N, C-alpha and C positions, 0 to 999 in steps of 0.2 A: 504494500500500500504506500502510495506517495501522497504527501500532503504539502500544502503551501503556507508560507507565512507572509504577513504584510511587510511593507517597507518601513523603515524607521520614521518616526514623527517626533518633532521637537517637543510637543506638548505631552508626550506619554513616556512612561518608564518602559522602554522597549524590551528589555530583558524580561520584565514581569509579564508584559502582554504576550510575548511569544511563548514563554513557559506555560502560561495559563491556557493558551490556545492548543498547544501540543497535548497538555493534560486532558483537555476536553475531547480531543480527537482520539486519544488512547482509550478513553472510556467508551466513546461512541463505537469504535471498531473492535474493542476488547482485545487490544494488542499491547505489548510492552515496548516494541521497537518497530520503527518504520523502515521501509526499504530505502526511502529517500525523503528529504525535506528540502523544498525549493523556495526561493524568494519569488513571490508572485509578480510583482510590478517592478521592472528594471528600467523603465523608460526615463532617460535623463538622470540617472543616478549620480549623486554628488560623491566626491571623495570621502567626505565625512560619513555619509550613509553607508558606503561600501565597507568602511572600517567597522562600523557598528554591526553590520550583517556578518562580517567575518568573525567577529568576537562571539556572536550568537552561534554560528556554525561550530566553532571550536568547543563551545560549552555543550551543545547538543550531542556532539560526538563523545565528549568527555563523560557525559552522563549516560552514554550508550543508548540514546534515544533514537538514533538513526544509523544506518550503514553508510549512506551517501548523502552529500549535500550538493546544492547547485542552484542554477538560476533558470527562470523561464523568461526568455527574451524575445523581442520583436524585430530588432535591427542588428546589423553588423556593427553599428556604432556602439550599441550596448555591449556586445562581445569584446570589442577592442578596449573599452574602458575597464571592464571587469578583469580581463586577462592580464592587465598591467599590474594588478595587485594580488591575483589569486587564480589558481588553476582548479576549477570546480570538478567534482566527480562526474556531474551530469549537466548537460545543457538541454533544455527543452525549447524547441524552435518550431515555428510554423513551416509547413511545406506541403505543396499540392501542385496540381497541373498548371495552375495560374501563378503561383508564388514559388519561385525557385531560388529565392534569395540565398538560402543556406545550402543549396544543393550543388554548388559549383565544386569542381574537382579540387581546386585550390583550398577551399574552406574545409571540405571533408577530409582531405589528407592532413591538413594541419591539426584538426581535431584528433585524428587517430594517432598522430605522432605524439601529441600531448596526453594520450591515453584518457581522453574524455569520452564518456558515453553520450551518444546523441539520441534523444527521443524526439520524434516529430509529431506535432499536434496539428489541428485544423486541416486535416487531410481532405476534408470536403468543404472547406471554407464556410464553416457554420451552416452547412446544408445547401448553400447556393449552387455548388457544383452539381448537385444531384437534382436540383429543382427543374420543374417543367417551365420553360421560358414563357409560356402562355399565361402562367399564373404568378409569375415573379413580380416583386414590388417595382413600381414605376421608376424608382431611383436607380435601378440597375439597367434600365432600357438603353442608356448611353453606350453600354458595352454589348449591345445586341449582336454585333458582328462576331465578337469573340465567342459568345455563347452559341451562336448559330454554327460556327466552325466546329466547336466542341461537340454539339449534338450530331452534326453530319458525320463526324469521324466515328462516333459510337454506332450510329446507324449503319455506316458502311461496313464496319467490322462485326456487325450483328452481336454486339455485346452491350451489357447494361453500363450505365454511368458509374455505378458503385464498383463494378468489376474492373473497369479500365482505370478509374481514379486510384484504386488500391494497387493495381498492378504497376502503375507509374512509380510508386514508392518501392515496390519489390525489385525494381531495376537498380536500386542503390544499396549494394551490399554493406556499405559502411554505416548505414543507419542501424542502430541497435534495437530500437523499439518504435512502433507507431501507436498513437493514442487515438482511439475511436469512441465516439459517443453514440448511444442508442436511446430511442424513445420507448422501446418495448422488446420483449423476448423474440418476436418474429424477426425484427431487424437484426438482432444479434445472430440468430440462426442463419439468416440469409448471408451475413458477412462470413460466417464460418465455412460456407460452401464455395467461396471464391477460390478459383484455381489460378495458378500462374499461367499467364499468356505469353507467347513469343511474339511480342508486339512492340514496334518502335513508335513511341508517342511523341508527336511534334510539339513545338512550342506554339501555343495559340495566341500569344501576346507579342505585339511589336514593342520592343524595348524602348523605342523612342516616344511612346505615348506617355505624356506627363500625368494623365489622369489615372494611370494604372495603380498608383499608390492608394488612391481612394477606393479601388476595388479590392486589392489584396490585403489591406489593413482594416479589419472590422471597426477599429476605433475611429476610423475616418468616415464611416457610413452616414453619420448624421451631418457631415459637412456638405456645403453646397458647392 
């Protein structure tokens, strides 16, 4: 089981808040030790915040409350800032057919050289990748050409979106784990039936498009 802790706040006793949260999670899951504890929000982390987090990580390991510690990040800038001070056990990053920010050969090789485990989340981009474009929210219409190309590709290969989107990540052997969310048992069972396809999946996004950041980063979805 992996759990996450909040970033430091000047108005709180950070150590006390974190230990309390971990204790509550232990009781909830009825466990003594977590597989990993990650910092949840790493956007624009300040040096002073990083130092506080590192102190907490050392304490959590000293108390034998977790096997691994690490960070859940959104950008390569977050990674560059963190790695200057600390080599995490785990990095949790977004990755999917539209967002390949962390899937470059250079980044993946660097992570492996540093012996950092890579966990990839948001593999369906909060469900948008699997959605029927006829029913999708109006704010995503500006990227209709991208979604249209994606749908045509799936139809041409006679495979479901969930099958191809998952296989896309199967093509990256340096990824240690992928994280998937489900609404119900049937979705979970459908996922377990996915088989590995021998399929080369193209990049559906033109890198020159400035608006792409608003698509691949969910925290930008409310921006105009």
